C-alpha positions as CSV (number, residue, x, y, z in Angstrom):
1,M,-41.7,28.4,18.5
2,F,-42.0,25.4,16.2
3,S,-39.6,27.0,13.7
4,H,-37.0,27.5,16.4
5,I,-37.3,23.8,17.5
6,S,-37.1,22.7,13.8
7,L,-33.9,24.8,13.4
8,V,-32.3,23.3,16.5
9,L,-33.2,19.8,15.4
10,A,-31.9,20.4,11.9
11,E,-28.6,21.7,13.4
12,E,-28.3,18.6,15.6
13,R,-29.1,16.3,12.7
14,A,-26.4,18.0,10.6
15,R,-23.9,17.7,13.4
16,D,-24.7,14.1,13.8
17,M,-24.3,13.5,10.1
18,R,-20.9,15.2,10.1
19,C,-19.8,13.1,13.0
20,T,-21.0,9.9,11.4
21,A,-19.1,10.8,8.2
22,A,-15.9,11.6,10.1
23,R,-16.1,8.3,12.0
24,A,-16.7,6.4,8.7
25,R,-13.7,8.2,7.1
26,R,-11.4,7.4,10.1
27,R,-12.6,3.7,10.1
28,K,-11.8,3.5,6.3
29,E,-8.3,5.0,6.8
30,V,-7.6,2.6,9.7
31,R,-8.7,-0.3,7.6
32,R,-6.6,0.8,4.6
33,A,-3.6,1.3,6.9
34,W,-4.1,-2.2,8.4
35,R,-4.3,-3.8,5.0
36,A,-1.2,-2.0,3.8
37,A,0.7,-3.1,7.0
38,H,-0.4,-6.7,6.6
39,S,0.1,-7.2,2.8
40,P,3.3,-8.2,1.2
41,L,3.2,-5.1,-1.0
42,G,2.7,-2.9,2.0
43,W,5.8,-4.5,3.6
44,S,8.0,-3.9,0.6
45,A,6.7,-0.3,0.2
46,R,7.5,0.4,3.9
47,H,11.0,-1.2,3.7
48,A,11.9,0.0,0.2
49,R,13.9,2.9,1.8
50,D,16.0,0.3,3.7
51,I,17.0,-1.6,0.6
52,S,19.9,-0.2,-1.3
53,D,19.1,-1.9,-4.6
54,V,15.6,-0.4,-5.3
55,H,14.5,-1.2,-8.8
56,E,12.8,1.4,-10.9
57,A,10.2,0.6,-13.5
58,P,11.7,0.5,-17.0
59,D,10.8,3.2,-19.4
60,S,10.6,1.0,-22.4
61,Y,10.2,-2.6,-23.4
62,E,13.9,-2.8,-24.4
63,E,15.0,-1.6,-21.0
64,F,12.7,-4.3,-19.4
65,L,14.4,-7.0,-21.5
66,C,17.8,-5.7,-20.5
67,Q,16.9,-5.7,-16.8
68,T,15.4,-9.2,-17.1
69,A,18.6,-10.5,-18.8
70,Q,20.8,-8.9,-16.2
71,S,18.8,-10.4,-13.3
72,A,18.8,-13.8,-15.0
73,M,22.6,-13.6,-15.2
74,R,22.8,-12.8,-11.5
75,E,20.6,-15.7,-10.5
76,P,22.4,-18.8,-9.2
77,T,22.3,-21.8,-11.5
78,A,20.5,-25.0,-10.6
79,A,23.9,-26.6,-10.0
80,G,24.8,-23.8,-7.5
81,R,21.6,-24.3,-5.6
82,S,22.1,-28.1,-5.3
83,H,25.2,-27.4,-3.3
84,G,23.3,-25.7,-0.5
85,Q,23.0,-22.2,-1.9
86,A,19.7,-20.7,-0.7
87,V,17.2,-19.4,-3.2
88,H,16.2,-15.8,-2.4
């Protein structure tokens, strides 16, 4: 009789532990999703599909330098900004 009760209690305890673990996992996923939704990186990752000019990470240092130089050439000069051009 006692062994049957012990088995039933052990099964209930195992079920409770699985439920607790599942709740903790869901809570962690919800927290991670909330952080991603409310962080600047999360926003850019969500909207990267909408932006037509998505930048890829350069494969080498030389490519990085070329991309940096190209973006510097596209930037408005200080004189252009002083005439009301907005800084992006």
